Backbone as JSON, one array per atom type, in Angstrom:
{
  "sequence": "MTLLDFARGPAIHASLIILVAGILLRLVGVLVLTRGADLSRPRDAFGNFKGYRTVFSRAWPASEFNAATVYQTAMAYIFHIATLIVVVGIVPHIEFITSLTGLSWPGLPNFIGVALGTIALVSLIALIMRRLSNPAIYNSTVGDYVTWIIVALPLVTGLMAFAHVGFRYETMLALHILSSALLFAYLPFSKLMHAFWFIFSRAQSGLAYAHKGVRI",
  "N": [[-6.28, 25.39, 20.3], [-3.84, 24.64, 18.4], [-3.42, 24.45, 14.37], [-1.18, 22.34, 14.25], [-1.32, 20.9, 16.65], [-3.76, 19.91, 16.26], [-3.22, 18.07, 14.65], [-1.19, 16.31, 14.71], [-2.74, 15.54, 17.43], [-5.74, 14.83, 17.87], [-6.66, 13.89, 14.96], [-4.89, 12.28, 14.02], [-4.44, 10.43, 15.77], [-7.28, 9.59, 15.72], [-7.4, 8.91, 13.29], [-5.75, 6.62, 13.05], [-7.26, 4.8, 14.43], [-9.69, 4.17, 12.97], [-7.96, 3.04, 10.81], [-7.09, 0.65, 11.77], [-9.28, -0.52, 12.94], [-11.1, -0.54, 10.72], [-9.68, -2.45, 8.94], [-9.19, -4.7, 10.25], [-12.34, -5.01, 10.66], [-13.13, -5.86, 8.02], [-11.66, -7.79, 7.11], [-12.28, -9.43, 9.01], [-14.83, -10.21, 7.86], [-14.26, -11.3, 5.43], [-12.99, -13.81, 5.97], [-15.04, -15.12, 7.65], [-16.5, -15.75, 5.57], [-18.7, -18.25, 3.97], [-18.03, -21.39, 2.15], [-18.64, -23.25, -0.48], [-19.91, -26.56, -0.85], [-17.38, -29.14, -1.41], [-16.97, -30.78, -4.39], [-15.67, -32.22, -6.19], [-12.61, -34.44, -6.65], [-9.25, -33.26, -5.83], [-7.05, -32.81, -8.21], [-4.28, -32.94, -7.69], [-2.24, -34.27, -5.42], [-0.92, -32.49, -3.54], [-1.99, -30.24, -3.85], [-2.94, -28.0, -1.88], [-0.87, -27.46, -0.45], [0.86, -26.11, -2.47], [-1.01, -24.46, -3.4], [-0.98, -22.34, -1.64], [1.54, -21.7, -1.95], [1.51, -19.75, -4.05], [1.25, -16.92, -3.36], [3.39, -16.27, -2.95], [4.99, -17.02, -4.93], [3.45, -16.02, -7.52], [4.47, -13.48, -7.43], [5.74, -12.0, -9.19], [4.89, -11.21, -13.09], [4.23, -13.78, -14.69], [6.37, -15.34, -17.45], [5.72, -15.12, -19.88], [4.11, -12.81, -19.93], [5.66, -11.03, -19.63], [7.25, -8.79, -21.52], [4.75, -7.03, -21.57], [4.35, -6.05, -19.39], [6.46, -5.52, -17.66], [6.98, -2.86, -17.49], [4.94, -1.69, -15.61], [4.98, -2.94, -13.74], [7.56, -3.08, -12.53], [7.68, -0.46, -11.98], [5.79, -0.18, -10.11], [7.08, -2.0, -7.76], [9.08, -0.34, -7.27], [7.93, 1.91, -6.03], [6.09, 0.92, -4.11], [8.38, -0.25, -2.4], [10.15, 1.9, -2.0], [8.5, 3.39, -0.61], [7.63, 2.05, 1.92], [10.08, 1.66, 2.97], [10.32, 4.82, 3.72], [8.17, 5.31, 5.42], [9.01, 3.76, 7.38], [11.85, 4.22, 8.03], [12.82, 6.74, 8.33], [13.57, 9.23, 10.95], [11.52, 11.12, 12.2], [9.4, 9.39, 11.48], [10.01, 6.68, 12.8], [9.95, 8.1, 15.7], [7.27, 8.6, 15.87], [6.42, 6.24, 15.71], [7.54, 4.77, 17.81], [6.46, 6.15, 19.9], [3.81, 5.46, 20.05], [4.06, 2.69, 20.3], [6.25, 1.85, 21.55], [7.96, 0.76, 20.38], [11.82, 0.93, 18.79], [14.5, 1.86, 16.42], [17.22, 2.51, 14.91], [17.52, 5.48, 12.66], [17.42, 6.41, 9.1], [19.67, 8.47, 7.23], [18.85, 11.6, 6.68], [19.26, 12.82, 3.89], [19.08, 10.09, 2.54], [16.33, 9.42, 3.52], [15.11, 11.49, 1.78], [15.85, 10.95, -0.64], [14.43, 8.6, -0.95], [11.95, 9.5, -0.8], [11.49, 11.08, -2.88], [12.05, 9.18, -4.91], [9.67, 7.51, -4.74], [7.46, 9.22, -5.31], [8.11, 9.87, -7.6], [8.07, 7.35, -9.26], [5.05, 6.94, -8.75], [3.88, 8.61, -9.67], [5.1, 8.34, -12.47], [3.6, 5.92, -12.75], [0.64, 6.79, -12.94], [1.09, 8.23, -15.29], [1.49, 6.36, -17.07], [-0.76, 5.1, -17.0], [-2.83, 7.0, -17.62], [-2.03, 7.58, -20.68], [-2.67, 5.03, -21.98], [-5.61, 4.73, -21.92], [-7.69, 2.87, -22.55], [-6.53, 0.04, -21.89], [-6.34, 0.03, -19.52], [-8.51, 1.12, -18.18], [-9.18, 2.91, -15.96], [-11.0, 4.72, -13.12], [-12.8, 7.07, -11.74], [-12.24, 7.15, -9.2], [-9.88, 5.81, -8.9], [-8.5, 7.77, -9.38], [-8.7, 9.49, -7.68], [-7.74, 7.74, -5.46], [-4.95, 7.67, -6.14], [-4.13, 10.4, -5.35], [-4.63, 10.92, -3.02], [-3.04, 9.01, -1.84], [-0.27, 10.37, -3.04], [-0.5, 12.72, -1.55], [0.59, 12.85, 1.01], [3.35, 12.06, 0.61], [4.23, 14.17, -0.93], [3.54, 16.49, 0.57], [5.14, 15.81, 2.69], [7.85, 16.0, 1.7], [7.79, 18.68, 0.83], [7.76, 20.0, 3.65], [10.15, 19.28, 4.51], [12.12, 20.24, 3.04], [11.18, 22.9, 3.49], [9.34, 24.54, 1.71], [6.71, 26.04, 0.29], [4.27, 26.85, 2.82], [4.7, 27.93, 6.13], [6.71, 26.17, 8.25], [5.71, 24.71, 10.2], [3.27, 24.34, 9.39], [3.32, 23.27, 7.05], [4.24, 20.73, 8.18], [2.18, 20.26, 9.82], [0.25, 19.97, 7.64], [1.2, 17.77, 6.46], [0.98, 15.5, 8.26], [-1.99, 15.65, 8.56], [-2.64, 14.8, 5.62], [-1.47, 12.1, 5.88], [-3.21, 11.43, 7.59], [-5.81, 11.12, 6.55], [-5.14, 9.38, 4.53], [-4.94, 7.13, 6.17], [-7.14, 6.51, 7.34], [-8.83, 5.88, 5.07], [-7.78, 4.23, 3.73], [-9.13, 1.36, 4.51], [-11.37, 1.12, 3.28], [-11.05, 1.2, 0.46], [-9.47, 0.64, -2.51], [-6.89, 0.11, -2.09], [-6.6, -1.69, 0.15], [-5.72, -3.5, -1.27], [-3.14, -4.07, 0.25], [-3.83, -6.11, 1.81], [-5.27, -7.68, 1.29], [-4.03, -8.87, -1.29], [-2.77, -11.26, 0.03], [-5.01, -13.39, 0.71], [-6.2, -13.38, -1.5], [-4.25, -14.16, -3.65], [-3.71, -16.76, -2.63], [-6.48, -18.25, -2.77], [-6.49, -18.39, -5.46], [-4.44, -19.79, -6.23], [-5.11, -22.22, -4.78], [-7.3, -23.04, -6.12], [-6.69, -23.08, -8.76], [-4.83, -25.29, -8.34], [-6.33, -27.28, -7.5], [-7.41, -28.09, -9.68], [-5.29, -29.54, -10.91], [-3.69, -27.43, -12.2], [-0.36, -26.59, -13.12], [1.49, -24.99, -10.7]],
  "CA": [[-5.26, 24.39, 19.75], [-3.46, 25.01, 16.54], [-3.45, 23.29, 13.39], [-0.51, 21.09, 14.24], [-1.67, 20.47, 17.4], [-4.73, 19.28, 16.22], [-3.05, 17.22, 13.8], [-0.61, 15.67, 16.01], [-3.39, 14.6, 18.45], [-7.28, 14.07, 17.33], [-6.81, 13.79, 13.87], [-3.8, 11.03, 13.23], [-5.0, 9.27, 16.32], [-8.93, 8.79, 15.07], [-7.38, 7.84, 11.49], [-5.3, 5.18, 13.58], [-8.12, 3.73, 15.13], [-10.45, 4.05, 12.07], [-7.54, 2.12, 10.04], [-7.13, -0.81, 12.73], [-10.9, -1.09, 13.1], [-11.7, -1.13, 9.5], [-8.96, -3.53, 8.4], [-9.57, -5.85, 10.78], [-13.83, -5.53, 10.25], [-13.19, -6.06, 6.54], [-10.61, -8.96, 7.06], [-13.15, -10.67, 9.5], [-15.73, -10.27, 6.89], [-13.84, -12.29, 4.55], [-12.69, -14.99, 6.7], [-16.26, -15.68, 7.55], [-17.38, -16.35, 4.59], [-18.75, -19.71, 3.78], [-17.3, -21.85, 0.7], [-19.4, -23.9, -0.82], [-19.02, -28.1, -0.87], [-16.0, -29.41, -2.48], [-18.05, -31.79, -5.1], [-15.01, -32.77, -6.98], [-11.57, -34.6, -6.33], [-8.56, -32.24, -6.32], [-6.17, -34.01, -8.88], [-3.13, -32.85, -7.3], [-2.35, -34.5, -3.89], [-0.35, -31.37, -2.71], [-2.52, -29.04, -4.29], [-3.22, -26.99, -1.08], [0.5, -26.91, -0.26], [1.17, -25.55, -3.61], [-1.69, -23.27, -3.55], [-0.69, -21.3, -0.93], [2.83, -20.99, -2.35], [1.15, -18.59, -4.98], [1.3, -16.15, -2.59], [4.87, -15.66, -3.37], [5.48, -17.54, -6.49], [3.43, -15.1, -8.17], [4.75, -11.95, -6.98], [6.35, -11.23, -10.57], [4.31, -11.81, -13.95], [4.98, -15.21, -15.84], [7.58, -14.98, -18.54], [4.91, -14.67, -20.96], [3.79, -11.02, -20.08], [7.08, -9.86, -19.34], [7.07, -7.84, -22.04], [3.61, -6.12, -21.9], [3.78, -5.75, -17.92], [7.79, -5.22, -17.05], [7.41, -1.37, -17.21], [4.36, -1.45, -14.63], [5.81, -4.1, -12.46], [8.81, -2.33, -12.03], [7.48, 1.3, -11.18], [4.69, -0.82, -8.64], [7.94, -2.47, -6.87], [9.9, 0.78, -6.68], [6.86, 2.71, -5.57], [5.77, 0.0, -3.0], [9.92, -0.32, -1.59], [10.69, 3.04, -1.51], [7.2, 4.52, 0.06], [7.64, 1.26, 2.76], [11.38, 2.29, 3.82], [10.35, 5.75, 4.04], [7.48, 5.09, 6.31], [9.24, 2.99, 8.75], [13.33, 4.4, 8.1], [13.29, 8.14, 8.57], [13.6, 9.35, 12.2], [10.43, 11.15, 12.91], [8.45, 8.51, 11.55], [10.44, 6.32, 13.83], [9.87, 8.44, 16.94], [6.05, 8.36, 15.89], [6.05, 4.57, 15.86], [7.9, 4.52, 19.24], [5.28, 7.13, 20.97], [2.67, 4.51, 19.94], [4.12, 1.26, 20.53], [7.48, 1.96, 22.41], [9.31, 0.01, 19.77], [12.3, 1.88, 18.3], [15.39, 1.11, 15.75], [18.35, 3.29, 14.21], [17.14, 5.69, 11.16], [18.4, 6.42, 7.96], [20.2, 9.71, 7.16], [17.98, 12.6, 6.15], [19.37, 12.6, 2.3], [18.68, 9.09, 1.73], [14.92, 9.69, 2.96], [14.47, 12.52, 0.81], [16.01, 10.44, -1.81], [13.42, 7.76, -1.43], [10.42, 9.89, -0.89], [11.22, 11.45, -4.35], [11.61, 7.99, -5.95], [8.43, 7.04, -4.28], [6.77, 9.96, -5.5], [8.52, 10.51, -9.14], [7.45, 6.13, -9.49], [4.09, 6.95, -8.7], [3.55, 9.78, -10.82], [5.02, 7.43, -13.56], [2.63, 4.83, -13.06], [-0.47, 7.41, -13.26], [1.05, 8.76, -16.61], [1.26, 5.37, -17.88], [-2.44, 4.59, -16.97], [-3.2, 8.23, -18.43], [-1.48, 6.99, -21.78], [-3.34, 3.77, -22.04], [-6.9, 4.36, -20.88], [-8.39, 1.57, -23.14], [-6.42, -1.25, -21.69], [-5.95, -0.04, -17.74], [-9.92, 1.51, -17.41], [-8.93, 3.45, -14.77], [-11.99, 5.43, -12.73], [-12.8, 8.7, -11.28], [-11.71, 6.6, -7.73], [-8.41, 5.69, -9.11], [-7.26, 8.95, -9.33], [-8.86, 9.91, -5.66], [-6.69, 7.23, -4.38], [-3.39, 8.33, -6.05], [-4.32, 11.9, -4.98], [-4.78, 10.74, -1.71], [-1.43, 8.65, -1.75], [0.43, 11.14, -3.17], [-0.38, 13.85, -0.89], [1.54, 12.58, 2.35], [4.55, 11.98, -0.15], [4.48, 15.42, -1.49], [3.52, 17.47, 1.7], [6.28, 15.5, 3.59], [9.28, 16.51, 1.0], [7.93, 20.05, 0.93], [7.84, 20.3, 4.59], [11.47, 18.69, 4.74], [12.63, 21.41, 1.77], [10.85, 24.22, 3.63], [8.95, 24.85, 0.72], [5.29, 26.19, 0.69], [3.92, 27.71, 3.92], [6.06, 27.99, 7.59], [7.38, 24.78, 8.43], [4.72, 24.04, 10.92], [1.77, 24.24, 8.57], [3.35, 22.37, 6.14], [4.2, 19.47, 8.88], [0.63, 20.02, 10.04], [-0.33, 19.38, 6.5], [1.67, 16.29, 6.07], [0.25, 14.74, 9.19], [-3.11, 15.36, 8.12], [-2.64, 14.23, 4.68], [-1.31, 10.68, 6.25], [-4.22, 10.77, 8.48], [-6.49, 11.16, 5.67], [-4.47, 8.15, 3.74], [-4.55, 6.05, 7.04], [-8.62, 6.2, 7.09], [-9.2, 5.96, 3.8], [-7.4, 2.8, 3.17], [-9.72, 0.13, 4.5], [-12.58, 1.44, 2.29], [-10.51, 1.67, -0.88], [-8.59, -0.85, -3.55], [-5.61, 0.13, -1.17], [-6.78, -2.76, 0.86], [-4.92, -4.82, -1.78], [-2.24, -4.3, 0.86], [-4.13, -6.99, 3.04], [-6.14, -8.6, 0.47], [-3.35, -10.01, -1.99], [-2.63, -12.42, 0.68], [-6.02, -14.15, 0.45], [-7.08, -13.69, -3.51], [-3.23, -15.11, -4.51], [-4.07, -18.23, -1.97], [-7.06, -18.56, -2.88], [-6.55, -18.68, -6.79], [-3.59, -20.92, -6.22], [-5.9, -23.3, -4.32], [-8.3, -23.27, -7.16], [-6.05, -23.85, -10.16], [-3.97, -26.38, -7.92], [-7.32, -28.64, -7.38], [-7.74, -28.83, -10.87], [-4.35, -29.78, -11.67], [-2.64, -26.6, -13.23], [1.21, -26.41, -12.62], [1.59, -23.7, -10.1]],
  "C": [[-5.23, 25.03, 18.23], [-3.64, 23.98, 15.73], [-2.73, 21.97, 13.36], [-0.99, 20.46, 15.57], [-2.94, 19.18, 17.37], [-4.65, 17.97, 15.29], [-2.28, 16.09, 14.21], [-1.6, 14.82, 16.62], [-4.72, 14.04, 17.97], [-7.09, 13.34, 15.97], [-5.67, 12.39, 13.86], [-4.19, 9.96, 14.36], [-6.39, 8.33, 16.2], [-8.55, 8.23, 13.65], [-6.66, 6.72, 12.04], [-6.37, 4.44, 13.79], [-9.31, 3.21, 14.07], [-9.4, 2.89, 10.92], [-7.64, 0.59, 10.63], [-8.61, -1.56, 12.4], [-11.5, -1.43, 11.47], [-10.8, -2.44, 8.9], [-9.36, -4.63, 8.9], [-11.2, -6.66, 10.81], [-14.0, -6.2, 8.6], [-12.4, -7.66, 6.2], [-11.38, -10.36, 7.63], [-14.17, -11.04, 8.16], [-15.58, -11.42, 5.74], [-13.68, -13.62, 4.8], [-13.89, -15.69, 7.08], [-17.03, -16.37, 6.88], [-17.44, -17.88, 4.29], [-18.25, -20.43, 2.6], [-18.47, -23.26, 0.47], [-18.99, -25.43, -0.87], [-18.24, -28.26, -2.0], [-16.74, -30.72, -3.63], [-16.85, -32.56, -6.18], [-13.54, -33.36, -6.19], [-10.53, -33.69, -6.91], [-7.44, -33.33, -7.16], [-4.84, -33.58, -8.71], [-3.21, -32.9, -5.8], [-1.7, -33.66, -3.18], [-0.63, -30.42, -3.33], [-2.67, -28.05, -2.94], [-1.6, -26.47, -0.54], [0.6, -25.9, -1.29], [0.44, -24.05, -3.91], [-1.5, -22.07, -2.93], [0.86, -20.36, -1.24], [2.75, -19.81, -3.4], [1.16, -16.95, -4.36], [2.68, -15.01, -2.87], [5.25, -15.8, -4.82], [4.88, -16.52, -7.44], [3.77, -13.51, -8.23], [5.19, -11.12, -8.2], [5.54, -12.0, -11.34], [4.93, -12.97, -14.62], [5.62, -14.3, -16.97], [6.51, -14.18, -19.71], [4.64, -13.45, -21.14], [4.81, -10.41, -19.91], [7.06, -8.53, -20.17], [5.86, -6.4, -22.18], [3.6, -5.68, -20.32], [5.42, -5.49, -17.01], [7.61, -3.49, -16.54], [6.46, -0.89, -15.52], [4.58, -2.38, -13.76], [6.58, -3.46, -11.65], [8.76, -1.23, -11.07], [6.72, 0.54, -9.77], [5.64, -1.21, -7.67], [8.49, -1.23, -6.33], [9.42, 1.57, -5.62], [6.66, 2.15, -4.1], [7.1, -0.03, -1.96], [10.38, 0.92, -1.15], [9.73, 3.6, -0.38], [7.3, 3.11, 1.87], [8.98, 2.02, 3.77], [11.12, 3.67, 4.12], [9.48, 5.96, 5.5], [8.3, 4.38, 7.79], [11.01, 3.27, 8.96], [13.76, 5.37, 8.59], [12.79, 8.41, 10.09], [12.31, 9.94, 12.61], [9.58, 10.15, 12.57], [8.69, 7.45, 12.32], [9.74, 6.83, 15.32], [8.17, 8.41, 16.93], [5.74, 6.84, 16.37], [6.16, 4.5, 17.35], [6.95, 5.47, 20.26], [3.93, 5.98, 20.96], [3.1, 3.05, 20.74], [5.49, 0.94, 21.33], [8.73, 1.01, 21.49], [10.4, 1.22, 18.92], [13.56, 1.08, 17.65], [16.1, 2.43, 15.24], [17.42, 4.0, 12.77], [18.11, 6.3, 10.11], [18.56, 8.12, 7.98], [19.2, 10.58, 6.3], [17.95, 12.66, 4.42], [19.29, 11.42, 1.46], [16.94, 8.79, 1.96], [14.39, 10.12, 2.3], [14.55, 11.9, -0.33], [15.18, 9.22, -2.33], [11.93, 8.41, -1.41], [10.53, 10.27, -2.02], [11.22, 10.43, -5.32], [10.31, 7.42, -5.91], [7.59, 7.8, -5.26], [6.85, 10.07, -7.18], [7.67, 8.8, -9.6], [5.92, 6.04, -9.73], [3.0, 7.65, -9.82], [3.93, 8.8, -12.34], [3.96, 5.97, -14.07], [1.55, 5.46, -13.26], [-0.37, 7.65, -14.99], [1.0, 7.21, -17.58], [-0.39, 4.73, -18.02], [-3.24, 5.76, -17.87], [-2.67, 7.71, -19.89], [-1.94, 5.81, -22.58], [-4.85, 3.55, -21.56], [-7.68, 3.35, -21.48], [-7.95, 0.39, -22.43], [-6.2, -1.22, -19.68], [-7.85, 0.08, -16.95], [-10.03, 1.91, -16.32], [-10.63, 4.41, -14.36], [-11.54, 6.67, -12.2], [-11.83, 8.14, -9.73], [-10.5, 5.88, -7.94], [-7.43, 6.6, -8.85], [-7.49, 9.77, -7.84], [-7.78, 9.25, -5.27], [-5.61, 7.59, -4.94], [-3.21, 9.6, -5.58], [-3.59, 11.66, -3.25], [-3.37, 10.01, -0.97], [-0.48, 9.22, -1.66], [0.85, 12.47, -2.32], [0.53, 13.7, 0.3], [3.32, 12.48, 1.68], [5.09, 13.73, -0.39], [4.27, 16.74, -0.53], [4.86, 17.36, 2.66], [7.53, 16.23, 3.01], [8.9, 18.17, 1.2], [8.35, 20.51, 2.31], [9.57, 19.98, 5.24], [12.25, 19.83, 4.36], [12.4, 22.65, 2.46], [10.24, 25.02, 2.42], [7.4, 25.21, 0.94], [5.27, 27.56, 1.92], [4.89, 27.31, 4.71], [5.79, 26.35, 7.45], [6.17, 24.03, 9.47], [3.35, 23.65, 10.45], [2.09, 23.21, 7.9], [3.57, 20.95, 6.84], [2.45, 19.17, 9.66], [-0.38, 19.13, 8.88], [0.03, 18.1, 5.84], [1.22, 15.18, 7.18], [-1.41, 14.36, 8.92], [-3.46, 14.77, 7.07], [-2.57, 12.48, 4.82], [-2.74, 10.33, 7.05], [-5.62, 10.64, 7.79], [-6.65, 9.59, 4.91], [-5.09, 6.84, 4.59], [-6.72, 5.59, 7.18], [-9.42, 5.61, 6.07], [-9.14, 4.32, 3.2], [-8.32, 1.61, 3.33], [-10.85, -0.01, 3.43], [-12.18, 1.81, 0.78], [-9.73, 0.61, -1.83], [-6.96, -0.34, -2.64], [-5.69, -1.15, 0.03], [-5.99, -3.73, 0.17], [-3.61, -5.22, -0.85], [-2.17, -5.69, 2.01], [-4.69, -7.98, 1.94], [-5.47, -9.33, -0.63], [-2.7, -10.94, -1.55], [-3.87, -13.61, 0.39], [-6.44, -14.28, -0.86], [-5.5, -14.66, -3.91], [-3.49, -16.72, -4.1], [-5.12, -18.89, -2.87], [-7.14, -19.12, -4.54], [-5.58, -20.09, -6.83], [-3.96, -22.09, -5.77], [-6.66, -24.06, -5.41], [-7.75, -24.05, -8.42], [-5.28, -24.98, -9.46], [-4.91, -27.56, -7.85], [-7.56, -28.59, -8.52], [-6.71, -29.48, -11.96], [-3.5, -28.86, -12.87], [-1.61, -26.81, -12.54], [1.03, -24.86, -12.32], [2.73, -23.51, -9.73]]
}
């Protein structure tokens, strides 16, 4: 078995099993947590409804914090959106998803995929440099930097494979798939779970504040 065969076969499929099982396990763990008795009356009769609205209404910081957070927030949105489009929009990824699910859709032209991959990588580097330049504000840990490296590797290896830079194409493609497998297996047990946690955390915060009569 070649490295590419291993990456395309056991490695990526095992990582997807770990990804799905890990996410489900952690989500179930949160959903089965018991809540304490509610000993106070909600001040807002529509508190529950408004609380869940915060999942979307707090997707951008309040205007009072715009000056301090606009760079970080904008770069984060650029990174997430560009990465998501690359993951589901370029032809090789669509073919892989089709092999797993049977679903298919038209792919983006190669130059758009390369442009978006480059934008995603540059915005990630910009976020990292921002944190490195303000260590007292962000208080990043070694685990944070490890996470960013694991996130950056699929982007770097994917762009290198497409451009035929580095090792021969088959080896770079194998490294790209293996780095993606590492990301899939790592995600459920790291801060990357915020991709799923944010729904629950924002809703819970919204419910708590609405219960106290805070305008949300």
